[in-house]
MITIVEX-122924 format. One record per residue (C-alpha): x, y, z. Coordinates in steps of 0.001 Angstrom, whole numbers. Layout:
N
         u         v         w
         X         Y         Z
...
***
This chain:
671
         u         v         w
     92762    -77901    184596
     93786    -77107    181029
     95669    -73837    180681
     94026    -71104    178631
     97119    -70536    176478
     97115    -74200    175403
     93897    -73702    173451
     92508    -71388    170774
     90127    -69772    173284
     90230    -66037    172452
     91753    -63717    175032
     92792    -60070    175146
     96300    -58715    174920
     97158    -56543    177893
     99077    -54098    175692
     97851    -54234    172069
     99841    -52503    169359
     98590    -49495    167411
     98130    -51733    164376
     95960    -54150    166392
     93828    -51272    167648
     93236    -49983    164119
     92576    -53376    162541
     90461    -54965    165289
     88821    -52249    167357
     87888    -49610    164766
     84141    -48939    164463
     82366    -48990    161098
     79655    -46471    160099
     77010    -49227    160189
     77977    -50183    163735
     77858    -46566    164920
     74466    -46073    163271
     73073    -49229    164890
     74218    -48236    168396
     72945    -44661    167973
     69546    -46014    166929
     69334    -48666    169643
     70832    -46942    172706
     70057    -43420    173890
     71882    -42964    177203
     75530    -41808    176754
     76976    -44282    179269
     75009    -47186    177802
     76086    -46098    174319
     79780    -46190    175297
     79311    -49585    176921
     77522    -50870    173804
     80431    -49915    171547
     82858    -51698    173880
     80679    -54831    174135
     80245    -54941    170351
     83917    -54688    169373
     85060    -56994    172151
     82534    -59651    171120
     83712    -59439    167508
     87241    -60048    168767
     86526    -62702    171420
     83212    -64350    170585
     81787    -63712    174057
     80705    -60686    176100
     83148    -59458    178722
     82797    -57196    181715
     84190    -53736    181112
     86419    -54048    184162
     88333    -56806    182331
     89027    -54658    179247
     92426    -52888    179153
     91989    -49113    179351
     93877    -48528    176084
     91249    -50583    174216
     88328    -48853    175972
     89720    -45410    175199
     90389    -46276    171541
     86823    -47519    171001
     85019    -44703    172828
     87184    -42001    171216
     85743    -42905    167790
     82136    -42185    168802
     82472    -38411    169146
     80722    -38489    172516
     82043    -37449    175886
     84048    -40426    177194
     82311    -42066    180140
     84307    -42401    183316
     85627    -45838    184266
     83534    -45965    187431
     80398    -45139    185415
     81090    -47984    182982
     81769    -50440    185799
     78522    -49368    187463
     76659    -50023    184188
     78163    -53529    184161
     76135    -54329    187292
     72752    -53050    186086
     69899    -54911    184393
     70332    -52573    181425
     73430    -54590    180506
     71291    -57696    179967
     68866    -55799    177725
     71743    -54299    175732
     73458    -57663    175230
     70175    -59160    173973
     69989    -56420    171318
     73635    -56965    170352
     73030    -60702    169956
     70248    -60001    167459
     72508    -57612    165551
     75405    -60082    165508
     73123    -63065    164763
     74458    -65144    167652
     72717    -67019    170441
     73672    -67959    173983
     74225    -71588    174910
     70915    -72906    176288
     70076    -76420    177537
     69580    -77710    173995
     72863    -76118    172962
     74668    -77691    175908
     73397    -81139    174932
     74589    -80521    171376
     77978    -79271    172603
     78349    -82323    174845
     77824    -84519    171773
     80438    -82479    169866
     82901    -82959    172728
     82300    -86717    172855
     82749    -87015    169095
     86015    -85085    169335
     87155    -87167    172313
     86713    -90319    170235
     89788    -89361    168213
     91629    -86971    170567
     93153    -87465    173991
     94376    -84030    175073
     91583    -81901    176559
     92970    -78775    174863
     92422    -80410    171466
     88839    -81309    172398
     88226    -77710    173496
     89539    -76429    170163
     87044    -78619    168292
     84207    -77283    170452
     85343    -73709    169778
     85332    -74294    166031
     81835    -75793    166090
     80463    -73056    168363
     81667    -70349    165991
     80415    -72257    162949
     76909    -72606    164449
     76785    -68963    165612
     76888    -69682    169340
     78229    -67270    171937
     81304    -68857    173527
     80688    -70074    177083
     83244    -69628    179855
     86540    -71460    179501
     85932    -73502    182651
     82676    -74776    181108
     84507    -75997    178003
     87276    -77523    180106
     84760    -79398    182249
     82870    -80661    179185
     86129    -81786    177573
     87214    -83761    180636
     83781    -85365    181053
     83628    -86311    177366
     87086    -87855    177431
     86340    -89905    180541
     83019    -91083    179108
     84660    -92201    175862
     87374    -93986    177855
     84757    -95851    179879
     82859    -96836    176722
     86004    -98137    175006
     87276    -99972    178084
     83890   -101610    178685
     83581   -102675    175033
     86820   -104651    175365
     86509   -105967    178921
     82963   -107256    178348
     84266   -109595    175626
     86624   -111379    178026
     85500   -114474    179882
     86640   -115425    183384
     89450   -117628    182102
     90990   -114903    179944
     90653   -112322    182729
     92535   -114653    185065
     95173   -115095    182366
     95562   -111306    182049
     95750   -110847    185828
     98496   -113457    185917
    100655   -111277    183658
    101173   -108809    186510
    102460   -111368    189023
    106060   -112521    189408
    106208   -116303    189304
    108417   -118172    191731
    111948   -118509    190470
    111627   -115555    188090
    112920   -112011    188541
    110309   -110203    186457
    106617   -110401    185630
    105335   -111599    182273
    103992   -108061    181677
    107512   -106644    181687
    108724   -109462    179429
    106083   -108432    176875
    107979   -105174    176384
    111024   -106959    175006
    112667   -105324    171979
    114705   -107152    169290
    118472   -107010    169663
    121296   -107521    167189
    120121   -110288    164812
    122583   -113032    165716
    121477   -116623    165139
    120854   -117137    168860
    118928   -113863    169266
    116890   -114555    166134
    115796   -117959    167416
    114986   -116502    170843
    112956   -113627    169412
    110980   -115896    167102
    110063   -118013    170142
    108929   -114808    171878
    106661   -114059    168898
    105158   -117555    169050
    104325   -117080    172746
    102706   -113736    171966
    100702   -115309    169160
     99280   -117928    171520
     98239   -115116    173866
     96739   -112934    171127
     94634   -115806    169768
     92604   -115679    173003
     91988   -111908    172934
     89302   -109886    171093
     90106   -107317    168428
     89354   -103799    169766
     87006   -101735    167599
     88504    -98371    168561
     89623    -95392    166433
     93327    -95495    165607
     94300    -92260    167468
     92739    -93535    170708
     94260    -96958    170172
     97728    -95394    169912
     97160    -93321    173048
     95983    -96337    175055
     99056    -98209    173874
    101308    -95396    175108
     99529    -95430    178470
     99876    -99203    178849
    103529    -99061    177823
    104225    -96456    180509
    102765    -98598    183321
    104662   -101366    185076
    103058   -104536    186431
    102333   -103042    189870
    100659    -99959    188407
     98565   -102065    186026
     97386   -104292    188883
     96158   -101205    190781
     93900    -99973    187954
     90150   -100526    187875
     89372   -103963    186359
     87782   -102687    183131
     90628   -100287    182450
     93251   -102886    183362
     91839   -105563    181057
     91278   -103147    178180
     94776   -101638    178336
     96307   -105108    178621
     94440   -106379    175550
     95364   -103291    173529
     99028   -103446    174498
     99384   -107194    173942
     97854   -106917    170476
     99960   -103868    169626
    103101   -105645    170820
    102169   -108619    168675
    101755   -106306    165684
    105117   -104751    166493
    106796   -108144    166772
    105330   -109208    163420
    106808   -106074    161878
    110085   -106801    163669
    110067   -110350    162287
    109540   -108947    158786
    112361   -106451    159343
    114524   -109303    160623
    113702   -111277    157489
    114630   -108315    155264
    117885   -107668    157147
    118963   -111307    156967
    118403   -111358    153211
    120332   -108107    152898
    123191   -109650    154878
    123134   -112629    152511
    123268   -110218    149594
    126246   -108363    151046
    128154   -111560    151786
    127506   -112901    148279
    128663   -109674    146606
    131820   -109635    148713
    132500   -113258    147789
    131962   -112426    144113
    134490   -109597    144331
    137025   -111869    146006
    136401   -114599    143436
    136842   -112264    140478
    140028   -110850    141977
    141442   -114329    142470
    140606   -115436    138894
    141925   -112484    136917
    144709   -114740    135612
    142154   -117212    134244
    140340   -114369    132478
    143608   -113303    130852
    144179   -116909    129829
    140760   -117182    128137
    141243   -113862    126311
    144653   -115099    125110
    143073   -118313    123868
    140421   -116330    121962
    143126   -114213    120331
    145064   -117300    119186
    141905   -118790    117672
    141124   -115550    115800
    144669   -115349    114438
    144410   -118980    113305
    141144   -118188    111546
    142791   -115291    109649
    145440   -117454    107905
    145365   -117762    104133
    144155   -121191    103112
    141182   -123469    102777
    138497   -123973    105390
    140062   -127320    106309
    143418   -125651    106902
    141786   -122971    109073
    140059   -125588    111224
    143360   -127409    111688
    145060   -124130    112628
    142360   -123354    115191
    142658   -126861    116637
    146405   -126443    116885
    146015   -123166    118808
    144015   -124737    121639
    145864   -124742    124969
    143719   -127534    126475
    141135   -130123    125557
    137891   -128709    124147
    135752   -130123    126989
    138080   -128613    129586
    137956   -125201    127904
    134140   -125328    127710
    133964   -126153    131428
    136265   -123229    132252
    134112   -120912    130092
    130905   -122140    131771
    132364   -121449    135204
    133501   -118000    134124
    130128   -117130    132560
    128306   -118229    135724
    129926   -115340    137600
    130141   -112862    134724
    128268   -109571    134802
    128614   -109314    138578
    126208   -112199    139064
    126471   -112833    142795
    123548   -115248    143036
    125657   -118454    143002
    127500   -117174    146088
    124261   -117011    148101
    124116   -120759    148609
    126839   -121125    151254
    125701   -118397    153709
    122056   -119346    153082
    122626   -122761    154643
    123379   -121073    157979
    120151   -119024    158175
    117711   -121148    156169
    115766   -122286    159225
    115423   -118732    160617
    114269   -117339    157273
    111641   -120047    156853
    110554   -119530    160474
    110054   -115822    159791
    107847   -116594    156799
    105874   -119161    158768
    105255   -116697    161625
    104354   -113552    159656
    102392   -115590    157066
    102240   -112953    154286
     98994   -112587    152342
     98409   -111185    148867
     96773   -107767    148554
     95750   -108507    144956
     94137   -111339    143013
     97570   -112644    142003
     98279   -115516    144411
    101425   -116808    142697
    103693   -116133    145668
    101152   -117667    148040
    101508   -120920    146069
    105283   -120534    146131
    105215   -120184    149938
    103239   -123423    150173
    105940   -125033    148043
    108546   -123662    150489
    106803   -125417    153363
    106708   -128650    151348
    110458   -128361    150714
    111349   -127635    154338
    112104   -131220    155292
    113691   -132174    151950
    117470   -132328    151561
    117786   -133310    147876
    119424   -130645    145714
    117180   -131314    142692
    113468   -131830    143363
    110831   -133003    140834
    108031   -130499    140182
    105423   -133115    141019
    106745   -133315    144586
    105873   -129668    145310
    102769   -129485    143108
    104093   -126881    140659
    103363   -126507    136960
    106260   -125654    134647
    104176   -123506    132292
    102124   -121513    134826
    104123   -121213    138051
    107479   -119806    136896
    106509   -116798    134810
    107366   -114488    137741
    111003   -115688    137791
    113534   -113123    136466
    115960   -114482    133870
    118902   -114277    136303
    117129   -116631    138690
    115456   -118767    136030
    118638   -120341    134690
    119682   -121253    138244
    116302   -122551    139429
    115008   -124477    136411
    116383   -127938    135639
    115620   -128954    132033
    115918   -132240    130156
    117753   -132530    126882
    114506   -131886    124998
    114007   -128594    126882
    111149   -129815    129073
    111176   -128533    132682
    110823   -131453    135078
    112632   -130373    138247
    113965   -127400    140210
    117174   -126689    142056
    115849   -126629    145620
    118189   -124069    147203
    118014   -121596    144325
    114234   -121940    144204
    113963   -121204    147935
    116202   -118160    147601
    114306   -116848    144582
    110999   -117120    146456
    112418   -115493    149606
    113794   -112528    147673
    110495   -112157    145806
    108643   -112123    149155
    110984   -109395    150400
    110328   -107224    147352
    106557   -107761    147509
    106453   -106871    151222
    108253   -103619    150495
    105918   -102731    147626
    102707   -103625    149490
    101731   -106457    147139
    102091   -108750    150152
    100891   -107756    153618
    101097   -109155    157127
     97778   -109641    158864
     97697   -107963    162325
    100904   -106064    161482
    101293   -102276    161413
    104015   -101184    158990
    103351   -104144    156687
     99560   -104197    157076
     97024   -104306    154262
     96889   -100809    152777
     93338   -101501    151560
     92061   -101396    155149
     93043    -97722    155289
     90768    -96886    152353
     87253    -95643    153071
     84256    -97585    151815
     81978    -96279    149064
     79259    -95118    151469
     81728    -93043    153499
     83252    -91657    150318
     79905    -90526    148937
     78872    -89065    152283
     82048    -87082    153012
     83432    -86265    149557
     81641    -82929    149221
     82788    -81766    152659
     86344    -82902    151878
     86344    -80826    148699
     84975    -77820    150579
     87665    -78013    153262
     90632    -78769    150987
     89606    -76816    147900
     90164    -79921    145747
     87786    -80609    142862
     85546    -83583    143713
     84159    -84080    140201
     86403    -86588    138423
     86386    -84766    135080
     87033    -81351    136649
     89739    -82856    138853
     91654    -84388    135940
     91252    -81242    133844
     92659    -79072    136657
     95620    -81428    137054
     96281    -81410    133316
     96122    -77608    133256
     98508    -77326    136209
    100911    -79821    134620
    100801    -78025    131266
    101423    -74660    132921
    104402    -76040    134848
    105800    -77777    131758
    105575    -74585    129698
    107296    -72600    132456
    110114    -75167    132643
    110485    -75228    128850
    110670    -71436    128705
    113451    -71303    131293
    115353    -74368    130060
    117613    -72613    127477
    118909    -70304    130221
    119475    -73138    132709
    123213    -73797    132836
    122831    -76788    135140
    120491    -78943    133049
    120821    -80386    129559
    119413    -83229    127494
    121986    -85777    126310
    120923    -88741    124141
    117309    -88128    125067
    117952    -88091    128819
    117839    -85166    131221
    121214    -84574    132877
    121425    -82342    135954
    124733    -80765    136901
    125792    -79831    140385
    126102    -76038    140774
    129685    -74939    141425
    130504    -74147    145023
    130691    -70427    145664
    134056    -69156    146775
    134038    -67561    150243
    134868    -63833    150305
    138504    -62917    151014
    139335    -62937    154698
    136292    -64965    155740
    138421    -67795    157117
    140493    -65361    159174
    137334    -63751    160569
    135876    -67166    161371
    139059    -68147    163203
    139064    -64903    165226
    135416    -65355    166209
    136105    -68940    167256
    139092    -67886    169362
    137066    -65241    171223
    134000    -67412    171848
    133559    -68722    175362
    133302    -72435    175933
    129704    -73247    176846
    128488    -76600    178104
    125788    -78525    176275
    123536    -78263    179320
    123777    -74441    179279
    122783    -74398    175611
    119837    -76680    176357
    118744    -74469    179266
    118796    -71306    177140
    117003    -72975    174221
    114342    -74486    176466
    113656    -71154    178175
    113381    -69432    174827
    111060    -71984    173221
    109243    -73214    176375
    109715    -76818    175259
    108635    -78216    178628
    105042    -77243    177815
    104973    -79950    175135
    105618    -82714    177663
    102482    -83891    179473
    101531    -87058    181367
    100410    -89770    178969
     97459    -90512    181266
     96012    -87100    180392
     96102    -85842    183978
     97761    -82696    185280
    101517    -82857    185806
    102511    -83389    189434
    106163    -82520    188876
    106914    -79188    190535
    110093    -78546    188528
    109263    -79935    185094
    111744    -77751    183187
    114992    -79245    184658
    113582    -82745    184227
    112859    -82077    180541
    116335    -80576    180036
    117992    -83628    181599
    115930    -85895    179324
    116913    -83890    176224
    120551    -84084    177349
    120153    -87855    177644
    118735    -88078    174106
    121187    -85678    172484
    124306    -87292    173917
    123009    -90813    173234
    123342    -91738    176899
    121356    -94086    179053
    119655    -92942    182283
    122507    -94303    184414
    125176    -92412    182458
    123049    -89253    182488
    122591    -89468    186264
    126384    -89535    186637
    126676    -86355    184557
    123898    -84327    186232
    123873    -83784    189963
    120724    -84114    191998
    118937    -86565    189702
    118766    -90314    190013
    118599    -92881    187252
    114940    -93588    188050
    113986    -89903    187850
    115511    -89555    184390
    113992    -92793    183098
    110597    -91983    184677
    109969    -88868    182593
    110862    -90719    179396
    108391    -93484    180255
    105520    -91377    181588
    105644    -88228    179436
    107350    -88935    176117
    105985    -90322    172853
    107281    -90187    169300
    104674    -87518    168490
    105837    -85297    171369
    109457    -85518    170227
    108392    -84777    166646
    106582    -81617    167795
    109632    -80520    169800
    111944    -81095    166822
    109654    -79123    164490
    109456    -76265    166987
    113250    -76054    167323
    113815    -76232    163549
    111216    -73544    162843
    112631    -71283    165547
    116185    -71463    164249
***
């Protein structure tokens, strides 16, 4: 059962402060007048005041026996009547007069009890909430918000808890059935086979699906790309789940936490649905990993080329000095007094080598001038060309705009894959010199394009062209102009945008909730006004700002000087350090966890109640494992009484990225 404190369900403080009593439980003249007019008996009048103020605080009517005496006394003392005895009030709680009084209070407060029609409505609210939430406490909070909004009296907490659990299970069954019903007998047999260990193998295919990429060596890259191809063959036979993203993520966490044996023991519909969801999510993850691998390999090429450029320039400093010396001699020869013919002869006499040789040396120097590292990419590129092209073939980027230039370039890459010639005619790859190279930056253009003497482009340098396209793909993936279908981090951002019908239907409510203007003209005007106000405030303070100035039309920010520590602060710090006791990391974790109650954030991913009797020490050992960057085996050696499996089990069954994020935020806010 969900714990009361995990939700927003209102409850009374056992010992409220004086400020709480004044702010929450003080009667107004209108309330006193209403009770005096409605109720005549003194005991009933006292009970009415208590019921009224407690309902305003809680949203439901309580029995007087459950109200702390300090609250009862504070409320009754304001009426000016003789305080009723506790036993008299408790006796009134058991009479039919209580029902009549509560009916009158409901009319005054404009609330209604939850009838059969209201329960059906609340069940629908719970199911709608369960479609995007997994934790029952979150579903209960949505029901509470809707009940208050629609002026309903809050039902008992157990009723809400039961509705939340039923709604979640119903939504699970609907989602699981929607996926499993799309699978034929052949695919179901294929899925069931994932949970069996084949002869001669040490692990099931299900466990192999959970493989993560390792250090991107050539061997590992080839192996991982083969793993992606196998996944792709599997995914091609599976349906695409039509499930809200939050539920999809939760189902993925559940499937990830289950091993092959546990999956095989699930009900068929649940087993098939979780398997389909996890396989597709793993495929999406591997596509993202392949894209990351592609980006990292290009970055490694970049680093190697820049290092080679630095080494090259260091080695050829003498040649640079030689060329500068030659230029000086030519300038001095040009400055002599005499005719033009004599100057030309003097310049010719100053040359230290043949003209063609000097031009060749200058061309080589200019190729690497300005820190141009691109020529040094060729050598390391040869080693990873196949892996890079494999990555592109597997992830198959698509354009998110109408510009399909890079799509055509990728087709040209595939056409060039089996070609070994350094210079390739444009006709061989189906490219047009005037239309297909406008995207090329000037630094790449002079390396890629091969021109005839008349300036006409007829061919391309194959390796430089491939590199230019690969680097352009990398940049477009990062910017979102290219996307990876079925991926997650590199998916099509347009799919996350709502359609026009949804926009028109929900825009007004969005503006009401957020306070943002929904009229386009009013929205832009408010932004302009806010920008103008901020700009004027910055301008007014700018002359007094010692750390900002405008130089040559550009804003320059200065780093504020470091403040000098007060005299003696270092000595005090040293004394404090010397007198501090040495405390182990585990002791610090224990104290912090007790203070912040972090173990309450960790729940079973399945959504069931925790069966661990001592959850706190298990959470502390897991945090110790994370904080010290240890594995479960190393942690088990450091903490007595816990095995490697126990430590790893909590991480698998209870922990998600969202849970860790909540724990981090809680610790940061507390400190």
